[in-house]
N, C-alpha and C positions, 0 to 999 in steps of 0.2 A: 297818237299814231298817225302816220301819213296816210292819205287817201289817194287812190288812183282814179283817173278819169276814164269813164266808160263811154261806149258808143251811145248814139242817140236812143237806142231801144232800151238801154238799161238805166234804171233810176237808182242813183246812189242814195244811201240813207245813213243817217247817224245811228250807230248802234247804242245799246244800253251800257251795262257794266262791262269793263274790259280789265283783265288782269294780265300782267306780263309774267310769264313763268320761266323756270330754269335760269334764274339770274345767278345763282351761286355756282352751279355746275351744269355742264352741257346735258341736253336731253338727246339721247342716242336713239334715232328711229330704227325700226327693224330693218330698213334697207341699208343701214350702216352709217348714214349721214348724221352728224351731230349738229344740233341747233341750240341757240341760247336766246334768252330774253324775248320769247315769242308771245304774241297776244292770243288770248282766249276770251271770246265774248260770251256773256251769260246773263240770265235773268233769274231772279228768285221771287218766290211768292209765299206768303205766310210768314210765320215767325219761328225762329229757331228757339227751342225751349232751353231751360237752364241746364239740363243734362246733356244738351246737344245730341240727342238720340232720336229726334223725330224727323230726320231728313229723308226725303224721297228724291231720287235722281230720275228725271224723265229724259229718256234718250230718243232723239228724233231720227226719222227715216232719211233716205238719201237726199230728198229735196226739201226737207224740213229745216228748222232753225230753232233759235232759242225762244222765239215768241210763241209760247204755248197757249197763252190766254190774253184777253184784252185785244185792243185794235192793233193789227199788224201795221208797222210804220210804212211799208211799201204798198201793200195791197189795199189797206184800209178795211180789210175784212177781219173777222174774229180770228184769234190765234188758232193754230192747226188742231189743238185739242181743247178748245175753249169749253166745249160741252162736257168734258170729263173732269176738268180741273177748276176749282174755285170753292167758295164757301158752300158747304152742304152737298157738294158734288162727290162722285166716287173717290176722287183724289181731293180730299177736303182741306183747303188752305186755312180753315179755322183751327185745324188740328195738327197739320203737318207743315214743315218747311220744305218747299219744293224748289229744286234747282234744275235748270235746263241750260246746257251750254251749246253753243254752235261748234260742231266738231272741227278739229283742225282739218284743213283741206277744203273747207267750205268757203262761203263768200259773204258772210254777214258779220264781219269784224274779227273772226278768228284767223290764225295763221294759215294762209292759203295762197294759191298762185296769183291772185290779183293784188296781194300786198306788196309793198315796196321792198325790194332786195337791197339791204344797206350796202352791199358790195358794189352795186351798179347805180343806185338811185332811181331805178326803173322797176316796174312790176316784174315779179319772178317769172311769170309765164311758165314755159317748160323747164326753166332752171329750178323750179320748185321740186323738192325731193319727193319720192313716192312715199305714201303713208299707208298704214294698215288700220284695221279695226282695233287691233291691240294698241297701236300708237294713240288712237283717239281716246281709248279707255285710260291709258297711262297719263295722258294730259288731263283728263277729268280727275284722276286721282290727285294730281298736283293741285288742281282747283280746290278739291276738298281739303287738302292740307292747308291751303291759303285761307279757307273759310273756317278752319279749326274743327273740322268734322272728322272724327276718327273712323266712324262706322256708319254706313247707310242703314236706315230702317228698311228701305226698299229701293230696288232699281227696276224700272218698268219702261217698256218701249216696244214698238212694232216694226216689222220689216228689218231694215238695217239697224234700227234702234234696238230690235230684239237681239241682233247679233252682238251689239254692245253689251246688252244685259247678260248674255251668255258668257261673254269674255270677262265681264266683271265677276260673275259667279265662279269662274274657274281660275282666273288670274289672282283675284283678291277675295277668296271665300271668307277670310277672317274679317273683311270689311263690309260684308253684305249679310243682312239677316234674311231678307225675303227678295225673291226675284220673279218677275212676271214677263217672260219672253212671249211676244204675241206675233202670230202670223210670220214666223221666221223659220230658220233652219240652222243646223250645226255646221253646215258648209254650203257654199254656193253650188248649185247644180250646173251641169253642162248647158241646159236650156237657158238658164238665167245669165250665164257667162256669155252665151251667144247673143241674147237680146242686148246686153250692155255693149258688146262689140259693134252691133249695128248702130247704136246711138253714137258711139265714139267715131265711127267711120263717117257718119253723116256730118258731124261737126268738122272733122278734119278735111272733108271734101269741099267745104265752103271756102271759096277763094279769100273771103274776109277773115278766115282764121289766121292767116299769115304765119303758119308754123308756130302758133301759140303766142305770137308777139303782137296781137291785134290792138292791145291797149296802147302800147307805145306808138303804134301807127294810126291811132285814133279811128280804128275800124271795129266791127263787131260781127261775128259769124251768126247773125240772127236766124238766117234760113236753116243752117245746119242744126243749130240748137233746137229750133222749133220742130224740125222733123224728128230729132232724137226724142224729144218730149212726147210727140204724137205717138211714136212707136211704143215708148214705155207706158204711156197712159192706157193703151189698149190692154196691156198686161195687168193693169191694176183693177180692171173691171171683169165682168163675167159675160159670157155669150147671152145668157138669159136677160141680164140687165140691159145690155145693148139692144137686144131685140125688143124688149118691152118698152124701153124709153124712146127708141128711134125707129125700129123696124126699117122699112124702106120709104119712110116719109120724105117728101121733098122739102127743100128749104126755101120758103117764101116764093113758091112757084107751083104751077099746075102741070107743067110739062118739062121733059128733059130739054136741056139747052144744046145737047150734042156738042159739048165743049168740055173744058176742064175746070170750070168754076165749080163751086161746092153745090152740086145739084141736090145731094142728099143731106138731110139734117145731121146725120152722124159725121159727115165730112166737115160740115160747118163747125160742129162741136169740137172736133179734134183740132181744127185750125185755130179756134179760139184758145184751146188749152195750150197749144204750142206758142202762140203769140204772148199770152199772159205770163207764161213761164220765162220767156226771153226777157221780160221786163223786170224780173226779180232775181235771176240766177246767172252766175258766171259760167261761161262755156268751159273754160279750163278746169274749174272746180268739178264740173260734171264728169270730165275725163278722169280726174284723180279719184273721185268718190266711187265711181262705178268700178274702177280698177281695184280699189280697196275692198269693196264688197266681193269682187270676184276672187280675191286672194283668201278670203275668210274660209277657214277649215280647222275646226277644233281638233280633228284627228291628225293634223299636220301631214296631209297627203296619204293618209292610211297608215302612217308609222305608229299611231296610237289607236287604241280601242276607246270608244266613248265611255265604256265602263271604267277604264283606267283614268280618263280625264275627270270623271266625277267621283271617283272612289273616295270615301271618307267625308264627303261634303256634309256640312251642317246647314247649308242654305235651304230655306223653305221655298219651293217652286210652285208657281201656277202657270201652266202652259195652256195657251189658247190658240185655236185654229178656227177656220171658217169653211163651211162645206163647199162653197163655190170658188174658193181661192185656188187657182191653178198655178200661180206664181210660186207660192210657198204652201204647198198642199198639206192636208191633214196627215198624209203619210210621213212627211218630214217631222211633224210634231210627235207623232206616235213613236217614231224611231228614237227621238229624244226621251220621251216618257219611258220607253222600255229600258233604255240605258240607266235612267235614274232609278227605276224600280229595281233593276238588277243589283244596284249598290245600296238598296234600302234607304234611298233618299226620301225626304218628305216632299211628295209631289202630288198635285191634283191636275187633272186634265179636263178641259172643257172644249168641246167642238160645237161651235155655234151655228145653228141653221141660218143661212143667209144666201140671198141670190145676188149680192152686191159685189162679189169678188174680193180681191186682195184688200181693197180700200175699206172693207167693212169695219175695220177697227177705228176708222175716222168718222164713221157715219152713225146715225141714230139707231141703236139696236138695244132695246131694254134688257134682253137676256145677257148681252155682253156687259153692259153697265152693272147689272146685278152681280155678275161673276167677279168683276174687278172690285166692286164695293165689298163683297163678302170676303174676298181674299185679304184685302187690306184691313178690314175690320177685325177678322179673325187673327191675322198676324199681329196687329197692334195689341190685342189682348194678351197674346203670348209674350210679346216683347215688353209690355208694360208702358206703352206710349199712347198718346192721343186721348 
């Protein structure tokens, strides 16, 4: 696959496994555009058993990727869910075959706006078609077909990953035995749509965005993307966590500078988060993925009732929320659980006490780990795997 050249702030990386999908017939996106022979990057962990029925699909959040465990090739840090996945961990790779794909629209090897457009020989940029959560899931289904996996034992993920899990459970209920949507919702709220719009406008206001053509012009909207990430990162945390960790502490100084340097520790922290994000993520991908999340709505704009969406489902659900998550609050999860209960679905609900906000599912929380381990173990016994 051809690679595009990024600005000085973005570090290009070789990805792992890549499969080209839709070779035999076009893949029609929900926006109406047809694409063919497009790449999807993925990683696998563990061993697929002889019955090919021990597969777990881990779906990543907006800024995540396929590198769930082990050393991340860009950051050098552990994979984004390293503490949850591996031998003897809640998602046990000694027992299960785990698949994690980089969703289409993203920037770590999958079909996205930084990839080369064969019609022009240059990066797609804004010529890239709009994608949806459903498109991501249908591409993952093609990946499973390629791997020879007819049915998933479990689909699991948080935030935008949880949206993918819900789409899997409703679009392909016959291909999923168990589903664990974590810190997510059945549709994007007005507040979250608003936050995503702020991020997109910050990127597009950067002169180096070049109307999305920054790669061809060898520029990069680092400032805009950094601000977008800073704004989003605040929504991933809680007020209590910010206050406890930073308060009004000054950053390496005893007095105010009476200027616009990072006087406060929390300011320095956000600037670091913004800059580190710029080094690993593509700005146009951020635009497309936030738009895809904003479009997500299982009720199709209210034309369907949630009870109708889940009617007759045989999928086994474990819904998890966190008390301090104000981005995807427990209210959203309870609405989902009520709909599942109304159709007599097999569902458990766990609200985890945490002061860490939306990012709680990425952090060390023994109660959360126990809930996921218990759900997977119980489901495995019912399904006869592991």
